[in-house]
N, C-alpha and C positions, 0 to 999 in steps of 0.2 A: 293052586294059587288063584285067588279071585280076580276077575278082570275089573276094569274101571267102572263098568256099569253096575256090576254087583256091589262094588264098593260104594257107589252112589246110592244104591238102594238101602244099604245098611246105614249110610249117613242120614238119609231122610227118615228112616224108621227109628234109629237110636239117638242120634244127636239132635235132629230137628223135632223128633217126637210127633211126626205127622200121622194122620189117620191113614188107614189102608186105602180108602177111596182117593184121598189127596195124592198119595204116593203113586197110585195107579194112573191118575190123571197126568202127573208130572212125567212119568215114564212113557206114557202114550204120546205126549207132545214131543218128547225127546226122540222117540222112535220115528215120528214124522220127519224130523230134521235129519236123522240118520238115513232114512230111506231116500230123501231128496239128495243128500250129499253122495250117496252110494254111486250114482251114475257118473259123478265127477271124480270118483276114486279118492274122496277126501274123508278122513275120519272126523267125527264130530269134535273130538278133543283137540284136533289140529286146525279146525276151521278158523277163518279170519272174518273180520267185519263184513267185507264185501260178499262173502258167501252167505252170511246170515241175512244180510239185506235182501239178496236175491231170493232167499227162501221166504222171507216175509212178504215180498212182492208176489211171489207165487201163490201163497195161501190167500192173499187178498184177491188175487185174480180169479180164484175159484168161487168167489162170492161169500167167503166165510164172514160171518157177522163181526162187527168191530169188537164186541165183548169177547167173542171166542178168539179173535186175533190177539187181544190183550192177554188172555189166559195162556195161550200158546207161548207168546213172547216171555211172559212171566216164568213159565216152566223152563224155558231155555236159559233165561238169566240165572235161574237157580242152579242149573248144571255147571255153568261157567264160574259161578261164585264158589261152588264146591271145589272145582279144580284149583282155583286160586287158594282157597282155604287149606287144601291138601298139598300146596306147593307143587302142583303138577303143571301150572301155568303161571307166568308172571304178569300177563296182561288180561284185560277183560274185553273180548271182542263184542260184547253186547252193550258196552257203555254208551255207544252212540245210536243204538236202536230206539226209535221213538214209539211210545205206546199210542195206539190210535184213539181218537176221540169219536168223531162221527165217521171215521174211515181213515185209511192210511194216506199220508201225504205222498204225492208222486215224487219219484226221484228226478234228477235233472233230465231235461229234455234237450235233445240235440237240435240245433237250427238246421235249416236246409243247407246252408253254407258248410256247416261242420260235417254233415253227412256227405256232401260232395267231396270234401277234403279227405274223408275216410276212403271213399270209393277211389279217388285219385291216387291214394297211397298204395293201392294194389299193384304189384309188379306182374304184369301179364306175360313177362318172359319166363316166369317160373312155372313149373308143372301144375301147381295148384292155383295159379293166378286167376284163370277164367272161372274155375269153380268158386273161388272166394268172392269174385265179383257177383256171380249169380246168387250166392248165399246172401250177401249184404243187400242186394237189390230185392230179393224175395222177403227178407226180414222186414225191411222198411216199406217196400211196396205193397205188402199184403198183411203186415201186422201179425205174423205168426209167432206162436210160442216156440221155444227151442225144441221141445219134444215133438211138436208138429212138424217143424222143419226137418229134423233128422229122420222122421218117419214118412216123409213124402215118397209116394210110389209112382213109378213110371206109368203104370197102368191107370193111374188116377189123374194124369195130367192131360187136360183137354185143351191142347195148345191152339187148335184151330178156332175153338170158341172163346179162348182167353180165360179159362177157368181151371181150377184144380179142386179135387175133392180132398178135404183135410180131415184127419181124425183127431178130434180134440179131447177135452176132459171127459172121462167116463165112456170112452170109445164112441162119443157122439160125432157124427159126420156133418160137415157143412160145405157148401160150395163157396169158394173164395175167388174173386177175380184176380187175374194176373196182370200187373201193370205192363205196358208195352216194353218198358226198359228191362223188367225182370224176365219177360218172355224172350226177348232178344238174347240176353246173356245165358239163359238156361239152354237155349238152342245151340249157342256156341259151346257151352260146357258139354253138351251131349256128344259133340265131335271128339273131345278129349276123353270123355267117359268110355266111348266105344273102343278106345285103344287099351283099356285096362283089362287085366285078367281078374274077373269078378269072382269073389268068394261065393261058395255054395250057400244058398239061403238069402243072399243079398242081391240077387239078379234084378229084382224089381225096385230096389231102393235108388232114389234119384241121386242123392249126394253121397259120394264115396271118398275114402281116403286113397292115398297113392298105392296102397296094397290091395285095393279093390273091395275093402270092407266098409260097412256103414260107419259114419261118424258118430262120436259120442258128444254129450253135452259139454264135457270138459274141452274137447277139441274146438267146438264152436266158441266157447268162452275165450280160449287162447287166441284164436283167429281175430276176434273182435278186439281184445286187449292189445295185441301186437299192432293192428292197423290203426287203432286210436293213438297209440304212442307215436307211430310213424307220421301221423297227420298233425302231431304237435298239439293235440287236444288234451287239456288237463282236467277233464271231468271224470267222474266215476262211471264209466260206460261198461255196460254188460250187454249180452244179446237182447235182454228184455228192454233195454233202453230204446231200441229201434221200434219195438211194439208200442211203447208209450209215445214215442215221437210220431209214429204213424197216426195214432188216435188223436193226439193233441193237434197236429197239423190239420187233420180233417175237420176237427171242431172249430179251430181258429178260422178256417176258410168257409165256414157256414154249413158243414155237413149236419144232417139230422142225427140226434143222439141215438134214436132207434136203429138207424142204418149202421152206425158205428157198433152198436151192440151186436147186431147180426154178423158183421164182419169179424169182430173179435171172438165171437162164440161165447159171449156171456149169457148165462141163463137169466140173470136178473139185471134190470136196467139200473139198479142201485150200484152195482159194480161199475158199470160204464160211467156213472155219474162222478166217479173219482176223477175223470178227465176234465171235469168242469173246474177243478182246482188248478187253473192255468195262471200264467204270469199276470200279476196285478197290473203291471204297466200296460200289457196288451188289452186288458179289460178297460182300463181307463182310456186308452187311445181309441178303443172301439166306441165308447160313449162320445168322446170328443168328435169323432169322425161321422157318426151316424145319428146321434140323438138330435131331433129337430130343433130343440132349444139352443144347443151348442152350435149347430150349423147356421142357425139364424144369426147368432151373435158374430160368427166368423165373417158373415157377408156384410156386416155393417162397416 
């Protein structure tokens, strides 16, 4: 019996009559999605819109050109249209995915008050409470990707100097500052961590689950979703939202775009420039507050 992906191949070849090169491109793009979802233990045919949006953000974050992003999204849309056509799904999770123009639009950004509310929702009386607080403070305080967070190593935490060595895309390493708040809660988490029976091979991993093993992307996603709900925030928040909030808040408060590029680990400044697509109201207020013509008129 052929599986769903073999059936999709036959659909592209026989029913859509696409060329071998086009089929290969569609299947390669679908494989990118499958690889991304694998860490979260989600099958591509079962994925929801939120998972696909996070995937699109991820490929954007690697510096993939807008035209390539559009091609990947088009290939993914084809797969879900096939599932609907074959009555294997009733809904289209790609319906709300936007095709990029000069780049992808950023998802919603959390305000500082909303981040404070999420942190306040953490129950420190629970076994995982201090760990979760350290995770949220590190995500927002340093703008890490989820893969970077779960891969943080004890041996690369330079707490005295206030830095950590992070392994990013393509195994490239960079030094990232630790905020005083994140540092404080990491040190508190280490007390709890020392009481765990740590699994072999995970002795150097900073953030662990209650069984002493390393956390997965899916676990971080669940932690963020649960805390967001407890905080009463009705935005589509994922772990990556904290990275976007980190960059946007730095930019709004006058940080240099090149510095943000280094902190985020972007190879190209054009990727970082996505963060210039911030709230229009903020931009308007910036002009009103700081442009000499407007300031002159306010003084009259």
